Structure formats: structure tokens, C-alpha cells
ROGUTOR-526620 format. One record per residue (C-alpha): x, y, z; residue number from 1. Coordinates in nm, 4 decimals, always signed. Each point is the difference from the previous one (the first is absolute). Example, Ala and Ser with C-alpha at 12.3 -4.5 7.8 and 13.67 -1.06 7.14 Angstrom:
<nuzas>
+1.2300, -0.4500, +0.7800, 1
+0.1370, +0.3440, -0.0660, 2
</nuzas>
This chain:
<nuzas>
+9.1241, +11.2577, +11.3442, 1
-0.3323, +0.0742, -0.1678, 2
-0.1276, +0.1817, +0.3122, 3
+0.3265, +0.1928, +0.0322, 4
-0.0231, +0.1188, -0.3623, 5
-0.3623, +0.1019, +0.0535, 6
+0.1080, +0.2010, +0.3063, 7
+0.2672, +0.1874, -0.1958, 8
-0.2545, +0.0678, -0.2718, 9
-0.2457, +0.1472, +0.2484, 10
+0.2681, +0.2280, +0.1453, 11
+0.1046, +0.1178, -0.3470, 12
-0.3593, +0.0789, -0.0910, 13
-0.0339, +0.2151, +0.3103, 14
+0.3075, +0.1997, -0.1056, 15
-0.1303, +0.0231, -0.3553, 16
-0.3308, +0.1469, +0.1162, 17
+0.1910, +0.2712, +0.1808, 18
+0.2430, +0.0873, -0.2835, 19
-0.1509, -0.1151, -0.3296, 20
+0.2281, -0.1532, -0.2601, 21
-0.1111, -0.1682, -0.3232, 22
+0.3223, -0.1963, -0.0399, 23
-0.0214, -0.1320, +0.3544, 24
-0.3682, -0.0778, -0.0525, 25
+0.0946, -0.2221, -0.2935, 26
+0.2633, -0.1841, +0.2019, 27
-0.2437, -0.0553, +0.2863, 28
-0.2663, -0.1362, -0.2325, 29
+0.2571, -0.2357, -0.1537, 30
+0.0913, -0.1222, +0.3485, 31
-0.3667, -0.0413, +0.0880, 32
-0.0559, -0.1981, -0.3190, 33
+0.2938, -0.2263, +0.0791, 34
-0.1371, -0.0657, +0.3491, 35
-0.3462, -0.0798, -0.1357, 36
+0.1518, -0.2265, -0.2659, 37
+0.2055, -0.1870, +0.2589, 38
-0.3160, -0.0559, +0.2053, 39
-0.2019, -0.1197, -0.2978, 40
-0.2293, +0.3045, -0.0174, 41
+0.0492, +0.0449, -0.3731, 42
-0.2877, +0.2393, -0.0679, 43
+0.1343, +0.2321, +0.2705, 44
+0.3506, -0.0367, -0.1466, 45
-0.1198, +0.1032, -0.3461, 46
-0.1855, +0.2968, +0.1497, 47
+0.3191, +0.1110, +0.1742, 48
+0.2097, -0.0404, -0.3152, 49
-0.2559, +0.2026, -0.1948, 50
+0.0281, +0.2755, +0.2614, 51
+0.3800, -0.0110, -0.0258, 52
-0.0202, +0.0396, -0.3782, 53
-0.2419, +0.2903, +0.0396, 54
+0.2478, +0.1685, +0.2358, 55
+0.2917, -0.0477, -0.2397, 56
-0.1046, -0.1230, -0.3477, 57
+0.3601, +0.0085, -0.1276, 58
+0.1373, -0.2469, +0.2553, 59
+0.0625, -0.3251, -0.1835, 60
+0.0259, -0.2019, +0.3210, 61
-0.3642, +0.0685, +0.0862, 62
-0.1128, -0.1119, -0.3444, 63
+0.2081, -0.3174, +0.0154, 64
-0.1355, -0.0966, +0.3431, 65
-0.3564, +0.0475, -0.1195, 66
+0.0559, -0.1880, -0.3277, 67
+0.1808, -0.2921, +0.1650, 68
-0.2853, -0.0501, +0.2441, 69
-0.2651, +0.0207, -0.2713, 70
+0.1866, -0.2539, -0.2116, 71
+0.0383, -0.2369, +0.2952, 72
-0.3721, +0.0289, +0.0736, 73
-0.0812, -0.1071, -0.3529, 74
-0.0769, +0.3343, -0.1648, 75
+0.2729, +0.0409, -0.2636, 76
-0.2080, +0.2494, -0.2004, 77
-0.0101, +0.2432, +0.2931, 78
+0.3716, -0.0560, +0.0648, 79
+0.0852, +0.0779, -0.3621, 80
-0.2267, +0.3071, +0.0029, 81
+0.1757, +0.1341, +0.3076, 82
+0.3429, -0.0347, -0.1595, 83
-0.1082, +0.1454, -0.3335, 84
-0.1480, +0.2946, +0.1877, 85
+0.3394, +0.0678, +0.1562, 86
+0.1781, -0.0224, -0.3370, 87
-0.2549, +0.2320, -0.1654, 88
+0.0195, +0.2519, +0.2840, 89
+0.3778, +0.0135, +0.0335, 90
+0.1178, -0.1022, -0.3457, 91
+0.2444, -0.2320, +0.1747, 92
-0.0066, -0.3317, -0.1870, 93
+0.3544, -0.0971, +0.0946, 94
-0.0558, -0.1276, +0.3535, 95
+0.0900, -0.3713, -0.0161, 96
-0.2245, -0.0914, +0.2942, 97
-0.3001, +0.1639, -0.1657, 98
+0.0668, -0.1702, -0.3334, 99
+0.0608, -0.3376, +0.1629, 100
-0.3190, +0.0120, +0.2068, 101
-0.1946, +0.1323, -0.2968, 102
+0.1286, -0.2957, -0.2013, 103
-0.1209, -0.2439, +0.2638, 104
-0.3422, +0.1676, +0.0092, 105
-0.0350, -0.0371, -0.3780, 106
+0.1238, -0.3585, +0.0314, 107
-0.2765, -0.0733, +0.2501, 108
-0.2512, +0.1599, -0.2374, 109
+0.1115, -0.2332, -0.2796, 110
+0.1503, +0.2844, -0.2036, 111
+0.3237, -0.1815, -0.0704, 112
+0.1491, +0.2303, -0.2634, 113
-0.0388, +0.3063, +0.2226, 114
+0.1327, -0.1928, +0.2982, 115
+0.3102, -0.1115, -0.1900, 116
+0.0700, +0.3553, -0.1165, 117
-0.0177, +0.1478, +0.3498, 118
+0.2107, -0.2757, +0.1579, 119
+0.2649, +0.0223, -0.2716, 120
+0.0182, +0.3755, +0.0535, 121
+0.0236, -0.0440, +0.3765, 122
+0.2871, -0.2437, -0.0476, 123
+0.1863, +0.2499, -0.2198, 124
-0.0622, +0.2913, +0.2376, 125
+0.1395, -0.1885, +0.2981, 126
+0.3410, -0.0339, -0.1604, 127
+0.2308, -0.1940, +0.2293, 128
-0.1129, +0.1690, +0.3197, 129
-0.2501, -0.2637, +0.1121, 130
+0.0954, -0.3469, -0.1215, 131
-0.2704, -0.1797, +0.2011, 132
-0.2758, +0.2217, -0.1418, 133
+0.1411, -0.0496, -0.3495, 134
-0.0145, -0.3755, +0.0472, 135
-0.3627, +0.0213, +0.1191, 136
-0.0987, +0.2072, -0.3029, 137
+0.1759, -0.2391, -0.2377, 138
-0.1673, -0.3053, +0.1556, 139
-0.3384, +0.1672, -0.0447, 140
+0.0938, +0.0900, -0.3576, 141
+0.0958, -0.3585, -0.0778, 142
-0.3384, -0.1269, +0.1217, 143
-0.1815, +0.2617, -0.2090, 144
+0.1955, -0.0916, -0.3115, 145
-0.0695, -0.3688, +0.0582, 146
-0.3706, +0.0754, +0.0449, 147
+0.0070, +0.1833, -0.3333, 148
+0.1652, -0.3002, -0.1634, 149
+0.3302, +0.1809, -0.0611, 150
+0.2351, -0.2700, +0.1255, 151
+0.3138, +0.1682, -0.1325, 152
-0.0617, +0.3276, +0.1855, 153
-0.1079, -0.1949, +0.3080, 154
+0.3205, -0.2014, +0.0018, 155
+0.2103, +0.3154, -0.0397, 156
-0.1790, +0.1754, +0.2872, 157
+0.0286, -0.3059, +0.2231, 158
+0.3694, -0.0412, -0.0820, 159
+0.0646, +0.3663, +0.0799, 160
-0.1867, -0.0333, +0.3290, 161
+0.2184, -0.2970, +0.0939, 162
+0.3119, +0.2072, -0.0704, 163
-0.1175, +0.2483, +0.2623, 164
-0.1472, -0.2419, +0.2479, 165
+0.1357, -0.3386, +0.1013, 166
-0.2988, -0.2336, +0.0230, 167
+0.1969, -0.2288, +0.2312, 168
-0.0077, +0.2794, +0.2570, 169
-0.3797, -0.0213, -0.0122, 170
+0.0017, -0.3735, +0.0620, 171
-0.0772, +0.0381, +0.3671, 172
-0.2922, +0.0334, +0.2293, 173
-0.3093, -0.1809, -0.1206, 174
+0.1682, -0.1328, -0.3160, 175
+0.2748, -0.1613, +0.2058, 176
-0.2508, -0.1546, +0.2426, 177
-0.2050, -0.1257, -0.2977, 178
+0.3070, -0.1716, -0.1446, 179
+0.0897, -0.1455, +0.3391, 180
-0.3529, -0.1387, +0.0326, 181
+0.0265, -0.1498, -0.3486, 182
+0.3279, -0.1665, +0.0992, 183
-0.1662, -0.1339, +0.3156, 184
-0.2825, -0.1430, -0.2100, 185
+0.2471, -0.1640, -0.2380, 186
+0.2071, -0.1414, +0.2855, 187
-0.3023, -0.1585, +0.1674, 188
-0.0967, -0.1641, -0.3284, 189
+0.3529, -0.1297, -0.0608, 190
+0.0361, -0.1391, +0.3517, 191
-0.3464, -0.1515, -0.0179, 192
+0.0701, -0.1664, -0.3342, 193
+0.3312, -0.1397, +0.1272, 194
-0.1806, -0.1784, +0.2838, 195
-0.2530, -0.1779, -0.2193, 196
+0.0999, -0.3657, -0.0445, 197
+0.0146, -0.1189, -0.3585, 198
-0.2595, -0.2594, -0.0967, 199
-0.1036, -0.1695, -0.3181, 200
-0.3377, -0.1256, +0.1232, 201
-0.3301, +0.1342, -0.1250, 202
-0.2576, +0.0950, +0.2580, 203
-0.3611, -0.0632, -0.0919, 204
-0.2512, +0.2138, +0.1861, 205
-0.3732, -0.0655, -0.0020, 206
-0.2415, +0.2912, +0.0198, 207
+0.0914, +0.3684, -0.0213, 208
+0.3547, +0.0693, -0.1140, 209
+0.2500, +0.2300, +0.1690, 210
+0.1399, +0.2962, -0.1901, 211
+0.3737, +0.0598, -0.0227, 212
+0.2543, +0.2683, +0.0811, 213
+0.0261, +0.0531, -0.3761, 214
-0.3717, +0.0846, -0.0064, 215
+0.0630, +0.2627, +0.2686, 216
+0.2692, +0.1778, -0.1997, 217
-0.1929, -0.0373, -0.3244, 218
-0.3049, +0.1738, +0.1468, 219
+0.2142, +0.2720, +0.1566, 220
+0.1858, +0.0720, -0.3251, 221
-0.3209, -0.0015, -0.2047, 222
-0.1687, +0.2411, +0.2413, 223
+0.3013, +0.2334, +0.0019, 224
+0.0024, +0.0114, -0.3802, 225
-0.3755, +0.0639, -0.0138, 226
+0.0382, +0.2799, +0.2556, 227
+0.2797, +0.1557, -0.2035, 228
-0.2045, -0.0335, -0.3205, 229
-0.2974, +0.1719, +0.1659, 230
+0.2180, +0.2906, +0.1183, 231
+0.1638, +0.0417, -0.3413, 232
-0.3379, -0.0146, -0.1767, 233
-0.1411, +0.2585, +0.2421, 234
+0.2891, +0.2359, -0.0704, 235
-0.0193, -0.0474, -0.3747, 236
-0.3759, +0.0322, -0.0465, 237
-0.0734, +0.2584, +0.2698, 238
+0.3120, +0.2186, -0.0183, 239
+0.1700, -0.1044, -0.3233, 240
+0.2992, -0.0978, +0.2128, 241
+0.0853, -0.3675, +0.0434, 242
+0.2445, +0.0900, +0.2790, 243
-0.2655, +0.1460, +0.2307, 244
+0.1445, -0.2111, +0.2838, 245
+0.3052, +0.2306, -0.0003, 246
-0.1847, +0.3283, -0.0686, 247
-0.0844, +0.2640, +0.2640, 248
-0.3681, -0.0025, +0.1046, 249
-0.0908, -0.2653, -0.2595, 250
+0.2002, -0.2539, +0.2012, 251
-0.2482, +0.0146, +0.2892, 252
-0.2845, -0.1589, -0.1961, 253
+0.2310, -0.2153, -0.2132, 254
+0.1515, -0.1689, +0.3061, 255
-0.3408, -0.0311, +0.1649, 256
-0.1331, -0.1747, -0.3125, 257
+0.3076, -0.2247, -0.0044, 258
-0.0650, -0.1157, +0.3564, 259
-0.3742, -0.0398, -0.0621, 260
+0.0636, -0.2235, -0.3016, 261
+0.2785, -0.1892, +0.1758, 262
-0.2056, -0.0756, +0.3124, 263
-0.3212, -0.0915, -0.1822, 264
+0.1775, -0.2384, -0.2374, 265
+0.2032, -0.1558, +0.2822, 266
-0.3292, -0.0845, +0.1711, 267
-0.1849, -0.1090, -0.3172, 268
+0.2816, -0.2155, -0.1365, 269
+0.0528, -0.1591, +0.3422, 270
-0.3715, -0.0772, +0.0175, 271
+0.0085, -0.1512, -0.3505, 272
+0.3070, -0.2135, +0.0771, 273
-0.1570, -0.1431, +0.3138, 274
-0.3211, -0.0812, -0.1888, 275
+0.1935, -0.1658, -0.2859, 276
+0.1775, -0.2189, +0.2563, 277
-0.3380, -0.1265, +0.1185, 278
-0.0191, +0.2000, +0.3237, 279
-0.2765, +0.2155, +0.1378, 280
+0.1787, +0.3384, -0.0367, 281
-0.1780, +0.1537, +0.2979, 282
+0.1090, -0.2822, +0.2257, 283
+0.3482, -0.0459, -0.1476, 284
+0.0999, +0.3676, -0.0302, 285
-0.2032, +0.1835, +0.2640, 286
-0.1039, -0.2441, +0.2719, 287
-0.1809, +0.1056, +0.3143, 288
+0.1107, +0.1828, +0.3113, 289
-0.1421, +0.0121, +0.3481, 290
+0.2246, +0.2946, +0.0897, 291
-0.0755, +0.2820, -0.2468, 292
+0.0888, +0.2556, +0.2669, 293
+0.3574, -0.1264, -0.0198, 294
+0.0167, +0.1227, -0.3580, 295
-0.1498, +0.3337, +0.0967, 296
+0.2498, +0.0422, +0.2832, 297
+0.2904, -0.0841, -0.2272, 298
-0.1294, +0.2509, -0.2543, 299
-0.0096, +0.2713, +0.2659, 300
+0.3622, -0.0835, +0.0862, 301
+0.0917, +0.0263, -0.3692, 302
-0.1828, +0.3330, -0.0267, 303
+0.1928, +0.1384, +0.2950, 304
+0.3217, -0.1397, -0.1471, 305
-0.0470, +0.1752, -0.3355, 306
-0.0834, +0.3336, +0.1645, 307
+0.2934, -0.0279, +0.2412, 308
+0.2349, -0.0993, -0.2817, 309
-0.1023, +0.2984, -0.2145, 310
+0.0107, +0.2378, +0.2964, 311
+0.3482, -0.0905, +0.1181, 312
+0.1190, -0.0289, -0.3622, 313
+0.2968, -0.2330, +0.0627, 314
+0.3222, +0.0908, -0.1795, 315
-0.1608, +0.3181, -0.1393, 316
-0.2436, -0.1929, -0.2154, 317
+0.2672, -0.2152, -0.1652, 318
-0.2001, -0.3149, +0.0757, 319
-0.2897, +0.1201, -0.2128, 320
-0.3553, +0.1109, +0.0572, 321
-0.3306, -0.1868, -0.0217, 322
-0.0567, -0.1713, -0.3345, 323
-0.3182, +0.1997, -0.0703, 324
-0.0198, +0.3812, -0.0077, 325
-0.2712, +0.1051, +0.2449, 326
+0.0492, +0.3740, -0.0479, 327
-0.2318, -0.0134, -0.3025, 328
-0.3021, -0.2135, +0.0892, 329
-0.1177, -0.0637, -0.3537, 330
-0.2623, -0.2704, -0.0729, 331
+0.2785, -0.2317, -0.1178, 332
+0.1919, +0.0455, +0.3253, 333
-0.3086, -0.0610, +0.2138, 334
-0.0848, -0.3127, -0.2019, 335
+0.3574, -0.1250, +0.0351, 336
-0.0055, +0.0406, +0.3781, 337
-0.3161, -0.2111, +0.0164, 338
+0.1035, -0.2683, -0.2518, 339
+0.3693, -0.0515, +0.0848, 340
-0.0857, -0.2219, +0.3029, 341
-0.1364, -0.2600, -0.2474, 342
+0.3627, -0.0870, -0.0739, 343
+0.0056, -0.1888, +0.3320, 344
-0.1934, -0.2780, -0.1754, 345
+0.3175, -0.0573, -0.2015, 346
+0.2795, +0.0750, +0.2479, 347
-0.1436, -0.2089, +0.2800, 348
-0.2752, -0.2235, -0.1431, 349
+0.1698, -0.1114, -0.3238, 350
+0.3729, +0.0560, +0.0575, 351
+0.0468, -0.1376, +0.3504, 352
-0.1207, -0.3638, -0.0341, 353
+0.2236, -0.1098, -0.2917, 354
+0.3006, +0.1739, +0.1556, 355
-0.0633, -0.1803, +0.3300, 356
-0.0391, -0.3353, -0.1781, 357
+0.3157, +0.0397, -0.2062, 358
+0.2214, +0.1448, +0.2746, 359
-0.1412, +0.0505, +0.3484, 360
-0.2413, +0.2389, +0.1701, 361
+0.2648, +0.2379, +0.1309, 362
+0.1554, +0.0334, -0.3458, 363
-0.3507, +0.0633, -0.1342, 364
-0.0397, +0.2829, +0.2527, 365
+0.3173, +0.1683, -0.1255, 366
-0.0737, -0.0477, -0.3703, 367
-0.3641, +0.1087, +0.0301, 368
+0.0953, +0.3094, +0.1994, 369
+0.2863, +0.0883, -0.2350, 370
-0.2159, -0.0388, -0.3130, 371
-0.2572, +0.2376, +0.1478, 372
+0.2647, +0.2627, +0.0829, 373
+0.1739, -0.0281, -0.3373, 374
-0.3259, +0.0248, -0.1941, 375
-0.1239, +0.3184, +0.1653, 376
+0.3486, +0.1454, -0.0045, 377
+0.0167, +0.2803, +0.2524, 378
+0.0769, +0.0299, +0.2833, 379
+0.1398, -0.3517, -0.0233, 380
+0.1388, +0.0016, +0.3543, 381
-0.3440, +0.0643, +0.1492, 382
-0.1904, -0.2199, -0.2457, 383
+0.2329, -0.2912, +0.0702, 384
-0.0856, +0.0209, +0.3698, 385
-0.3715, +0.0132, -0.0846, 386
+0.0328, -0.2920, -0.2421, 387
+0.1858, -0.2170, +0.2497, 388
-0.2576, +0.0715, +0.2713, 389
-0.2888, -0.0840, -0.2323, 390
+0.1714, -0.3182, -0.1185, 391
+0.0813, -0.1099, +0.3547, 392
-0.3616, +0.0598, +0.0999, 393
-0.1103, -0.2117, -0.2968, 394
+0.2406, -0.2757, +0.1063, 395
-0.1574, -0.0103, +0.3437, 396
-0.3605, +0.0370, -0.1199, 397
-0.0249, -0.0978, -0.3679, 398
-0.2765, +0.2291, -0.1220, 399
+0.0125, +0.3182, -0.2085, 400
-0.2852, +0.1757, +0.1801, 401
+0.2285, +0.1527, +0.2608, 402
+0.2648, +0.1280, -0.2478, 403
-0.2805, +0.1439, -0.2152, 404
-0.1498, +0.1824, +0.2975, 405
+0.3448, +0.1245, +0.1042, 406
+0.0697, +0.1414, -0.3468, 407
-0.3468, +0.1552, -0.0279, 408
+0.0462, +0.1619, +0.3398, 409
+0.3361, +0.1405, -0.1064, 410
-0.1090, +0.1350, -0.3375, 411
-0.3441, +0.1301, +0.0931, 412
+0.1487, +0.1407, +0.3198, 413
+0.2570, +0.1945, -0.2009, 414
-0.2743, +0.1325, -0.2287, 415
-0.1985, +0.1259, +0.2976, 416
+0.3106, +0.1405, +0.1689, 417
+0.1133, +0.2086, -0.2976, 418
-0.3566, +0.1220, -0.0510, 419
-0.0573, +0.1250, +0.3541, 420
+0.3543, +0.0931, +0.1020, 421
+0.2085, +0.2546, -0.1962, 422
+0.3005, -0.1093, +0.2039, 423
-0.0266, -0.3642, -0.1137, 424
-0.0508, +0.1164, -0.3587, 425
+0.3157, +0.2083, +0.0250, 426
+0.1971, -0.3149, +0.0859, 427
-0.0566, -0.1258, -0.3557, 428
+0.1031, +0.3322, -0.1558, 429
+0.3748, -0.0480, -0.0136, 430
</nuzas>
């Protein structure tokens, strides 16, 4: 389809050279920009949109396409400048799409008052013509009000958004799979607990002590809370917005910092727990492997799986995208891609043994894989497969070296892929 569109564009340009038409020139540049954007050539797309605006400065569609792309690429200031330029040139400040996008650009810049004003105006201008867009604007407004500490206004905006949009209708796709995975995890625990014979005897163990399933969940919960605290603190101190996790552009680094903190503390707290139990943490949590190439091969399979998943976009993206935004390769994102594999020390090295002791090894495979998928969140369907494969490999060869290598191969491979291939980068754009 991309090649077909490019062919039509080439034919239209030939006709344009023969006849000359500024309006047609603008349309062709918009089409060219869309093609470049689809292919991940974002600099070329912005150049084309700029040419379209030059051909017809009064066309709001050209301005919106340019501003949306700039905002998505992490340049909200340029997006806002483009929209303000249109308003100043035309005097038209009553286009709801312009005001809504301008509000989101100010939101990303941390200018919450201005953002709230534009989004409220956009909501009013839409009337009852576009209920879905109204609901989106009101949800954004509620988050802005909450970030400002105005709980009353936030509650009103959220309530109004719910009147226009049934949240139950959104409980599908990745959210539904996440809940199903949570139910699976709960069911395995319940079945496992029901099979444990009751006993009143006390078991005395000499030497290093084993850690418990309770330790596993305690470390996971602590690490999740520390990750959330780090993301909230980042938003508050860097942007003056504690809800940076839900804010355009700011969310990229906030989520990256969340996963950095989560993964590092999962590894550190696991290491500390093993040491407190009297174990050598390196031996107990990592072990040794004579087949490191197995981990590398599995990582290559995972890398191909992520790219194929994003390319074919099952169910029109309803199952969710990758849990880190690789369109903007900020230092936080790069650090997250390198440090996230450390979480394998927890999911396999610390979590698997007590689960296998309390239930059985196959139940431990399911629980370990499900915990990994639930923690990283999206796309749960794909992460659950990865988690089960890593846990099954650990069951067969109890060492964390191979899962670590597999995860490093996946994450570093994705970093390299989005750096060298515009097409791969475009897969994360949606």
C-alpha cells in the first residue's frame, strides 16, 4: 500500500509540473508527509508538511498534521508555536481540534493553566457533535486539574467524561488480557494452596534458610511502590506535575524512570534477601551456564516476536504496544532498555524456587511468567509468552544467566533496530 501511494504521488507531481496549482501542491505535500510519517522518516515528513503549509498557509489540516507529529516526537514547544501561528494568521481561535491539540502541547510543557483553558474551550466548541472527542478532552482536563491539586474540578471533569464515554466499553484488548492473566495467577495460587497438606510440625533447617513466597510478593510490591515514587518525584520536581506518567511527552521519561527504579530495586532487594538468608547471592540467584548462546538465541526470537507483533498490529493495536516508548530515545529510555533485564534476577532467581517448593515446578513456571507479564503491563499477551518461555528454560536449567542474556539481546536489539531502521522506529509510533 505504501508503494502504491508513492506511485500515485509521483503521477500527481508529474501533472502538477505541467499545470501548476498551489492548492494541489499543498495536498501532494500533505500526502508525501503522510507517506514519510508512515515509513518512519519523520524529518522528511516535517519537511513535506512545512512545504504544504507554505503552499496554503490557511489550511488548518496542514498545521494540525505538522503539530501532531512534532508533539509525538517530543517537541511540544514547536507544536504549540505552529498552532499559535495559524491562529495569529487567520484569527480563527474557534477550531476545536486546534484548541485541543494546543492544550495538550501546553500540558506537555508543564503549563497547566494554559492547557486547561484550551481544553475547556475545545470541549465547549465541540458541542454534541463529537462525543468521543469531548470525552478525551474531559479526561485530559481531569488529569490536569488533579495535577494542580484541584480535586473538585478534577472529579467534575472525570464525571462528565464518564457520562459521554462508558469506561466498560474500553475494558478490552490489553486491559482484558491483563485481568485474565491476573485471574490465572490467582487460580494457580488457590489450587496450589488447596493441595498443600496441613501439618503442625516445625521443620528445623541447618545452614542457609530458604525465602518464602511472601518474600517474593513483598519485594515486588516494595519495588513497584519505589518505582511509582520515583516517577511521581520526577514529575513534581522536574515538571511541577506529579502526574507526569499520564502527561504527553513527559510520560516517556516518567515511565522509563519507573521501570529503571523497579528493575534495579527488584535485583537489589532480591540480592539482599538471599544474603540475609545466608546464601551466596551470586550462586543462589544467578548460577552458572554452559550454554550462553541459548539465551542469545532466545533473545533473537523475542526480538523478532516484538517486531512482528508491532508490524502486524493484532486487533488494530487493541492488545497494546511495547511498554517503553522508543520513538524518543532519551537518556532515561536508553538506560531503561539496558537496566530492565536486571529484573530477571527477581522473576527467575528469587521468585521461582519458593514457588516450586510450595507448589510444584510447573505451577512456578506459570506464576513466574504471569508475574513478569503483569508487572511490565503491555502487551500482556506477548509478555506472558516470553515469561513462560523464560520460566520453562529456568526450570530445565536453573540459572539466570540465560534469561539475562535473552532480555539483554531483546532490549539492546530493539535499541539498535530503532536507531538504524526508520521502519522499526515507526512501529512504536502508534
